[in-house]
C-alpha positions as CSV (number, residue, x, y, z in Angstrom):
1,M,0.1,-0.1,0.1
2,A,2.9,2.3,0.7
3,V,4.1,1.8,-3.0
4,A,0.5,2.5,-4.3
5,G,0.3,5.6,-2.3
6,A,3.7,6.9,-3.6
7,I,2.4,6.3,-7.1
8,V,-0.5,8.5,-6.5
9,G,1.6,11.0,-4.8
10,A,4.0,11.2,-7.4
11,A,1.2,11.4,-10.3
12,I,-0.4,14.4,-8.5
13,G,2.9,15.9,-7.3
14,G,3.7,17.4,-10.6
15,W,0.5,19.4,-10.9
16,L,0.7,20.5,-7.3
17,N,4.3,21.6,-7.8
18,D,3.3,23.8,-10.9
19,A,0.2,25.2,-9.4
20,Y,1.1,25.8,-5.6
21,G,5.0,25.9,-5.8
22,R,7.6,23.6,-4.6
23,R,7.8,24.8,-0.9
24,K,4.1,24.2,-0.3
25,T,4.1,21.0,-1.9
26,T,6.8,19.8,0.3
27,L,5.1,21.3,3.4
28,L,1.9,19.3,2.5
29,A,4.0,16.1,1.9
30,D,5.6,16.5,5.6
31,I,2.1,16.7,7.0
32,I,0.7,13.8,5.3
33,F,3.8,11.6,6.1
34,T,3.5,12.6,10.0
35,I,-0.5,11.8,9.9
36,G,0.5,8.4,8.5
37,A,3.2,7.6,10.8
38,V,0.8,8.5,13.8
39,C,-2.0,6.3,12.1
40,M,0.6,3.2,11.9
41,A,1.8,3.7,15.2
42,A,-1.4,4.0,17.0
43,A,-3.6,1.7,14.5
44,P,-6.2,-0.3,16.7
45,D,-6.6,-2.8,13.8
46,P,-5.3,-3.6,10.3
47,Y,-7.5,-1.3,8.5
48,V,-6.0,1.9,10.1
49,L,-2.6,0.5,9.6
50,I,-3.3,0.0,5.9
51,I,-4.4,3.9,5.8
52,G,-1.3,4.9,7.8
53,R,0.9,3.2,5.0
54,L,-1.2,4.5,2.2
55,L,-0.6,8.0,3.8
56,I,3.2,7.5,4.1
57,G,3.2,6.4,0.5
58,L,1.5,9.6,-0.5
59,G,3.9,11.7,1.3
60,V,6.9,9.9,-0.2
61,G,5.6,10.1,-3.6
62,L,4.9,14.1,-3.4
63,A,8.5,14.5,-1.8
64,S,10.3,12.3,-4.5
65,I,9.2,14.6,-7.1
66,T,9.4,18.0,-5.2
67,A,12.7,17.7,-3.6
68,P,15.1,17.2,-6.8
69,I,13.1,19.9,-8.6
70,Y,13.5,22.4,-5.6
71,I,17.1,21.8,-5.1
72,A,17.8,21.9,-8.8
73,E,16.1,25.2,-9.4
74,A,17.9,26.8,-6.2
75,S,21.4,25.7,-7.3
76,P,23.8,27.0,-9.4
77,S,24.6,24.9,-12.7
78,D,28.2,23.8,-12.0
79,I,27.0,22.2,-8.5
80,R,23.4,21.3,-9.4
81,G,24.1,17.6,-9.8
82,G,26.0,17.3,-6.7
83,L,23.4,19.1,-4.6
84,V,20.6,17.0,-6.0
85,G,22.9,13.9,-5.1
86,I,22.7,15.0,-1.6
87,N,19.0,14.4,-1.7
88,V,19.8,10.7,-2.9
89,L,22.3,10.4,-0.2
90,M,19.9,11.4,2.6
91,I,17.5,8.6,1.2
92,T,20.3,6.0,1.3
93,A,21.4,7.2,4.8
94,G,17.9,7.0,6.0
95,Q,17.6,3.4,4.7
96,F,20.8,2.4,6.6
97,L,19.6,4.5,9.7
98,S,16.1,2.6,9.5
99,Y,17.9,-0.8,9.8
100,L,19.7,0.5,13.1
101,V,16.5,1.9,14.5
102,N,14.8,-1.5,13.9
103,L,17.7,-3.1,15.7
104,A,17.4,-0.8,18.5
105,F,13.7,-1.3,18.9
106,T,13.8,-5.1,18.8
107,E,13.9,-5.5,22.6
108,V,11.5,-2.8,23.4
109,P,7.7,-3.6,24.4
110,G,5.4,-2.8,21.4
111,T,8.3,-3.0,19.1
112,W,6.4,-2.5,15.8
113,R,4.7,0.6,16.9
114,W,7.8,2.3,18.0
115,M,9.5,1.3,14.6
116,L,6.5,2.7,12.7
117,G,5.8,5.8,14.8
118,V,9.4,7.1,14.9
119,A,9.3,7.6,11.1
120,G,7.3,10.8,11.7
121,L,10.1,12.7,13.4
122,P,12.2,13.3,10.3
123,A,9.1,14.6,8.4
124,I,8.3,17.0,11.4
125,F,12.1,18.0,11.5
126,Q,12.0,18.9,7.7
127,F,8.5,20.7,7.9
128,T,10.1,23.0,10.7
129,L,13.1,23.9,8.6
130,M,11.1,24.1,5.3
131,Y,8.8,26.6,6.8
132,F,11.5,29.2,7.0
133,L,13.0,28.4,3.6
134,P,11.9,30.6,0.5
135,E,10.1,29.3,-2.5
136,S,12.0,28.3,-5.7
137,P,13.0,31.5,-7.7
138,R,12.4,29.9,-10.9
139,W,8.7,29.2,-9.8
140,L,8.3,32.7,-8.5
141,Y,9.4,34.1,-11.7
142,M,6.9,32.1,-13.7
143,K,4.1,33.3,-11.4
144,N,5.3,37.0,-12.0
145,K,6.7,37.6,-8.6
146,Q,10.0,38.9,-10.1
147,V,10.8,40.8,-6.7
148,E,10.6,37.8,-4.5
149,A,12.4,35.8,-7.0
150,V,15.5,38.3,-7.1
151,A,15.5,38.2,-3.5
152,V,16.1,34.6,-3.4
153,L,18.5,34.6,-6.1
154,E,20.6,37.4,-4.4
155,K,21.1,34.7,-1.5
156,I,22.3,32.2,-4.2
157,Y,24.5,33.9,-6.3
158,D,27.5,36.3,-6.0
159,P,26.8,40.0,-7.7
160,D,28.8,39.3,-10.8
161,S,26.9,35.9,-11.5
162,L,23.5,37.5,-10.4
163,R,22.7,39.8,-13.2
164,S,23.6,37.0,-15.8
165,E,21.3,34.7,-13.9
166,I,18.3,37.3,-13.9
167,E,18.9,38.2,-17.7
168,H,18.8,34.4,-18.7
169,L,15.9,33.8,-16.5
170,S,14.0,36.7,-17.5
171,A,14.4,35.9,-21.3
172,A,13.4,32.1,-20.8
173,V,10.3,32.9,-18.7
174,S,9.2,35.4,-21.5
175,E,9.9,33.0,-24.2
176,E,7.7,30.4,-22.3
177,L,4.7,33.0,-21.9
178,Q,5.0,33.9,-25.5
179,R,4.8,30.4,-26.7
180,S,1.6,29.8,-24.9
181,Q,-0.8,31.9,-22.9
182,S,-3.3,28.9,-22.4
183,K,-3.6,26.7,-19.3
184,I,-1.4,23.6,-19.8
185,G,-3.3,20.2,-20.3
186,F,-1.5,16.9,-19.8
187,F,-1.8,16.1,-23.4
188,D,-0.3,19.5,-24.5
189,L,2.9,17.8,-23.0
190,F,3.1,15.4,-26.2
191,K,2.3,18.1,-28.8
192,T,5.8,19.5,-28.7
193,K,8.6,17.4,-29.9
194,E,11.2,18.9,-27.5
195,V,9.1,17.8,-24.6
196,R,8.6,14.5,-26.2
197,L,12.5,14.0,-26.6
198,A,13.1,15.1,-22.9
199,L,10.4,12.8,-21.6
200,L,11.9,9.8,-23.5
201,A,15.1,10.6,-21.8
202,G,13.7,11.2,-18.4
203,V,11.0,8.6,-18.2
204,G,13.5,6.0,-19.6
205,L,16.0,6.7,-16.8
206,Q,13.5,6.4,-14.2
207,A,12.1,3.1,-15.4
208,F,15.3,1.3,-15.9
209,Q,16.7,2.5,-12.6
210,Q,14.0,0.2,-11.2
211,L,13.9,-2.4,-13.8
212,C,17.6,-3.1,-13.2
213,G,16.6,-4.6,-10.1
214,I,18.0,-2.0,-7.2
215,N,15.0,-2.6,-5.1
216,T,15.3,-6.3,-5.2
217,V,18.6,-5.8,-3.3
218,M,17.3,-3.2,-0.9
219,Y,14.0,-4.8,-0.1
220,Y,15.0,-8.3,0.0
221,S,18.8,-8.3,0.8
222,P,18.1,-10.3,4.1
223,T,16.2,-13.0,1.9
224,I,19.2,-13.1,-0.7
225,V,21.6,-13.3,2.1
226,E,19.7,-16.4,3.3
227,L,19.4,-17.6,0.0
228,A,23.4,-17.4,-0.4
229,G,23.3,-19.9,2.6
230,F,23.6,-17.8,5.8
231,S,20.9,-19.1,8.1
232,S,21.4,-16.9,11.1
233,N,19.1,-14.0,11.1
234,K,21.6,-11.9,12.8
235,T,24.1,-12.6,10.3
236,A,21.5,-11.9,7.5
237,L,20.8,-8.5,9.0
238,L,24.4,-7.4,9.5
239,L,25.1,-8.2,6.0
240,S,22.0,-6.2,4.9
241,L,23.6,-3.3,6.9
242,L,26.8,-3.9,4.9
243,V,24.7,-3.5,1.7
244,S,22.8,-0.5,3.0
245,G,26.0,1.2,3.9
246,M,27.6,0.5,0.7
247,N,24.4,2.3,-0.9
248,A,25.3,5.5,1.3
249,I,29.2,5.4,0.4
250,G,28.6,4.8,-3.2
251,T,26.2,8.0,-3.3
252,V,28.8,10.1,-1.7
253,L,31.1,9.2,-4.5
254,G,28.3,9.8,-7.1
255,I,28.1,13.4,-5.5
256,Y,31.5,14.0,-6.1
257,L,31.9,12.7,-9.9
258,V,28.5,13.8,-11.3
259,D,29.4,17.4,-11.8
260,K,32.9,16.4,-12.8
261,C,32.4,13.4,-15.1
262,G,29.0,14.1,-16.2
263,R,25.5,12.2,-15.8
264,R,25.6,10.5,-19.0
265,F,29.2,9.0,-18.6
266,L,28.3,8.1,-14.8
267,A,25.2,6.3,-15.8
268,L,26.9,4.3,-18.6
269,T,29.6,3.4,-16.3
270,S,27.3,2.3,-13.6
271,L,25.2,0.0,-16.0
272,I,28.5,-1.8,-17.1
273,G,29.2,-2.3,-13.5
274,V,25.8,-3.5,-12.7
275,F,25.7,-5.8,-15.6
276,I,28.8,-7.6,-14.4
277,S,27.6,-7.7,-10.8
278,L,24.2,-9.3,-11.9
279,G,26.3,-11.8,-14.0
280,I,28.3,-12.8,-10.8
281,L,24.9,-13.0,-8.9
282,S,23.5,-15.3,-11.4
283,G,26.6,-17.4,-11.3
284,A,26.9,-17.3,-7.5
285,F,23.2,-18.6,-7.3
286,Y,23.8,-21.4,-9.9
287,L,26.7,-22.7,-7.9
288,T,24.8,-22.7,-4.7
289,S,21.9,-24.5,-6.2
290,I,24.3,-27.5,-7.3
291,D,26.8,-27.3,-4.3
292,V,24.6,-28.5,-1.5
293,P,25.2,-31.0,1.3
294,A,23.7,-34.5,1.1
295,V,21.0,-35.9,3.4
296,D,22.2,-38.5,5.9
297,I,19.0,-40.6,5.7
298,H,20.0,-43.2,8.2
299,G,20.8,-40.4,10.7
300,S,17.6,-38.6,10.0
301,L,15.6,-41.7,10.4
302,R,17.0,-42.5,13.9
303,R,15.1,-39.4,15.2
304,S,11.8,-40.8,13.8
305,D,10.0,-38.2,15.9
306,Y,11.6,-35.4,13.9
307,A,12.2,-37.2,10.6
308,C,10.5,-35.8,7.4
309,P,7.9,-37.9,6.2
310,A,9.0,-37.6,2.6
311,L,12.1,-39.6,3.5
312,L,9.9,-42.6,3.6
313,D,8.4,-41.9,0.1
314,L,10.3,-43.5,-2.4
315,S,9.0,-41.6,-5.2
316,H,10.5,-38.6,-3.8
317,P,14.1,-39.3,-3.1
318,L,15.7,-36.7,-0.6
319,W,19.4,-37.1,-1.7
320,N,20.2,-33.6,-0.8
321,C,19.4,-30.3,1.1
322,K,17.6,-29.0,-2.0
323,G,15.0,-32.2,-2.0
324,C,14.6,-31.9,1.6
325,L,13.6,-28.1,1.5
326,D,11.4,-28.8,-1.5
327,A,9.5,-31.2,0.5
328,A,8.8,-28.4,3.0
329,C,11.1,-29.8,5.6
330,G,14.1,-28.3,7.4
331,F,17.7,-29.2,7.0
332,C,19.9,-29.7,9.9
333,T,23.7,-29.4,9.2
334,A,26.3,-31.6,10.5
335,S,28.2,-30.2,13.4
336,G,31.4,-28.4,12.6
337,N,31.0,-28.7,8.9
338,Q,27.9,-27.4,7.1
339,M,28.9,-29.0,3.7
340,L,28.9,-32.7,5.3
341,P,25.7,-34.8,5.1
342,G,23.2,-33.5,7.5
343,S,19.5,-34.4,8.8
344,C,16.2,-33.9,7.1
345,F,13.5,-32.9,9.8
346,V,10.1,-31.7,9.8
347,A,9.9,-27.9,9.7
348,N,8.6,-27.1,13.1
349,T,9.9,-25.2,16.2
350,T,10.5,-28.6,18.2
351,A,12.9,-30.0,15.5
352,K,14.7,-26.6,15.3
353,G,15.5,-26.4,18.8
354,Y,16.9,-30.0,18.6
355,C,18.9,-29.1,15.9
356,L,20.3,-25.9,17.4
357,Q,21.0,-27.4,20.9
358,S,23.9,-29.2,19.4
359,S,25.8,-26.5,17.8
360,H,24.3,-27.2,14.4
361,H,22.6,-24.8,11.9
362,W,19.0,-25.0,10.7
363,F,17.8,-24.1,7.2
364,T,14.3,-23.9,5.8
365,D,14.6,-21.1,3.0
366,A,18.0,-22.1,1.4
367,C,20.9,-24.5,1.6
368,P,24.3,-23.8,3.0
369,S,27.0,-23.6,0.2
370,S,30.7,-23.1,-0.3
371,Y,29.9,-20.2,-2.6
372,G,27.6,-18.1,-0.3
373,W,30.5,-15.4,-0.2
374,L,30.4,-15.0,-4.2
375,A,26.6,-14.1,-3.7
376,I,27.4,-11.4,-1.1
377,L,30.4,-10.3,-3.2
378,G,28.0,-9.7,-6.1
379,L,25.5,-8.0,-3.8
380,V,28.1,-5.5,-2.6
381,L,29.6,-4.7,-6.1
382,Y,26.1,-4.2,-7.5
383,I,25.5,-1.6,-4.9
384,A,28.8,0.0,-5.3
385,F,28.3,0.4,-9.0
386,F,24.8,1.3,-8.9
387,S,24.5,4.0,-6.2
388,P,27.1,6.4,-7.7
389,G,25.5,6.3,-11.2
390,M,21.9,4.9,-11.8
391,G,21.1,5.8,-8.2
392,M,21.3,9.5,-8.4
393,V,21.7,10.4,-12.3
394,P,17.9,9.8,-13.0
395,W,16.8,12.2,-10.3
396,A,19.7,14.8,-11.2
397,V,18.7,14.6,-14.9
398,N,14.8,14.7,-14.4
399,S,15.2,17.8,-12.1
400,E,16.9,19.7,-15.0
401,I,16.1,18.5,-18.5
402,Y,12.5,20.0,-18.9
403,P,11.3,23.2,-19.8
404,E,10.3,25.7,-16.8
405,K,6.6,25.4,-17.8
406,Y,6.4,21.7,-17.8
407,R,9.0,20.7,-15.2
408,G,6.6,19.9,-12.5
409,T,4.2,17.8,-14.8
410,C,7.0,16.2,-16.4
411,G,8.9,15.2,-13.3
412,G,5.7,14.0,-11.9
413,I,5.2,11.7,-14.9
414,A,8.9,10.5,-14.4
415,A,8.5,9.8,-10.8
416,T,5.3,7.9,-11.4
417,T,6.8,5.8,-13.8
418,N,9.6,4.9,-11.1
419,W,7.2,4.0,-8.5
420,I,5.1,2.0,-10.8
421,C,8.3,0.0,-12.2
422,N,9.2,-0.2,-8.4
423,L,5.9,-1.9,-7.7
424,I,6.2,-4.3,-10.5
425,V,9.8,-5.4,-9.5
426,A,9.0,-5.7,-5.9
427,Q,5.9,-7.7,-6.4
428,T,7.4,-10.2,-9.2
429,F,10.8,-10.8,-7.7
430,L,9.9,-13.6,-5.5
431,S,7.6,-15.0,-7.9
432,L,10.2,-15.0,-10.5
433,I,12.6,-16.9,-8.2
434,N,9.9,-19.5,-7.7
435,A,9.1,-19.7,-11.4
436,V,12.7,-20.0,-13.0
437,G,15.2,-20.0,-10.0
438,T,17.2,-17.3,-8.4
439,S,19.7,-17.6,-11.0
440,K,17.9,-17.0,-14.2
441,T,16.0,-14.2,-12.1
442,F,19.3,-12.3,-12.0
443,L,19.9,-13.2,-15.5
444,I,16.7,-11.4,-16.6
445,F,17.9,-8.3,-14.5
446,A,21.1,-8.5,-16.5
447,A,19.5,-8.6,-19.9
448,I,17.3,-5.5,-18.9
449,T,20.4,-3.7,-17.8
450,A,22.1,-4.5,-21.3
451,V,19.1,-2.7,-23.0
452,A,19.2,0.1,-20.4
453,F,22.9,0.7,-21.4
454,F,22.1,1.3,-25.2
455,Y,18.9,3.3,-24.2
456,V,21.0,5.8,-22.3
457,L,23.7,5.8,-24.9
458,A,21.1,6.7,-27.7
459,L,18.7,9.0,-26.0
460,V,20.4,10.5,-23.1
461,P,22.4,13.6,-23.6
462,E,25.2,15.0,-21.4
463,T,23.8,17.8,-19.3
464,K,26.7,18.6,-17.2
465,N,27.2,22.3,-16.5
466,L,24.2,23.2,-18.6
467,S,21.9,26.1,-17.6
468,F,18.3,25.5,-17.5
469,E,18.1,27.7,-20.8
470,E,20.6,25.5,-22.3
471,F,18.7,22.6,-22.0
472,E,15.6,24.1,-23.8
473,K,17.9,24.9,-26.6
474,L,19.4,21.4,-26.6
475,W,16.1,19.7,-27.1
476,Q,14.9,22.5,-29.7
477,E,18.0,21.6,-31.9
478,R,17.4,17.8,-31.6
479,A,13.9,18.3,-32.5
480,K,14.8,20.4,-35.5
481,R,17.3,17.8,-36.7
482,C,14.9,15.2,-36.4
483,R,12.4,16.9,-38.4
484,I,14.5,17.9,-41.1
485,K,15.9,14.4,-41.6
486,K,12.5,12.7,-40.7
487,I,14.1,10.1,-38.4
488,S,13.8,8.6,-35.1
489,P,15.5,10.2,-32.1
490,F,17.3,6.9,-31.4
491,R,18.9,7.0,-34.9
492,Q,19.7,10.7,-34.9
493,T,21.6,10.2,-31.9
494,L,23.4,7.5,-33.1
495,L,24.5,9.4,-36.2
496,E,25.7,12.1,-34.2
497,R,28.0,9.5,-32.5
498,D,29.7,8.8,-35.9
């Protein structure tokens, strides 16, 4: 329900941004989020809990589109990418902090209520700070509030740059107003070729950010760690913390590189690394599926009160751990070496207790393997490559490439696409694993990543150090060349590379 709420929030967020401004939309998102957190913490029944999650998602969706736009419009062009990247860093750092908070509350009475309720504190903090911040100067200029806009720009630019920025902004706004005096409708976006080209680049980036599988790693990292053969919940959680920590560190690297190397270069490099990492993950899980310990059938049957009933079914031979788990039983490893033949017991708490009391390990979701470390390596490499590039570049690009008049609405479309793809991947990941296996699931993500690489190569221009006015000219020139030659944007970009 949280992701569904985020989809709705992102969808209406573009309109709210254009109509009421970036600041008011952020304040509204904070209020909605706080109400949602209170609803979840105080929920007397599941229905109120669901409503709370829906409100939380709505607030997140609004903030996901508003924050990058506000930061980009209030930033000088030479550091804009890095500042938008700080927004992504705060998200990844928040994910890491949430793991620590959950660990801290595990021993507190009413654990889950505290975990959910404390989420409202950052929203209250942001509301307090945002209340004293000014509106976006570009939005103010578009709404004919030039005096207020100049007052904000004076706080951002030095005197030498201020005059030039005001002149560029004034010229851009005048051109936009001359282009159309009518109210903007949703379908008006697609009547202009320049906007369509920008949407192709921005929406594609947001879609591929999710379709490359990032949230399978973030949402299901504990599950993936267990699938890699680590049975201890504590070990799985600590390794998940490692993944989350790598995400934050990689984002810091991206903030440093995005304005030096450029958005497009960073995205392409990131996708190459993600492709390699997904290949490692696929290979690791293939190896873990065949490198499993055997079942000690005689040893298992000696404990007839715990023995898995399928052991007596000759049509279902349980020669190894995988066959044991497929029969919905639990695998108890040999003491000392998990790869030696172990016992196959019924999957209940009594059998588990008997297994663990003798320094054995208990597996019900995955089998131990000598290659578990390779899956962890693949996860860490995935995050290390993804977070500096595809983790932040889509948000940076979408906050700057659209014309001022359409920026909120186009950004909303792109953010909505991101959340829809997020939902699709999250809902299909475990089903894909059950249908084709973990190894082939990661191969599918690798294939999507390869498509993403060529998509970015063909349709996403380099935007490093460009002003907002230069973005509009860039799309106008591209649209003009496409019209003259009557070719697709994809082919046009490839010809430009030759």
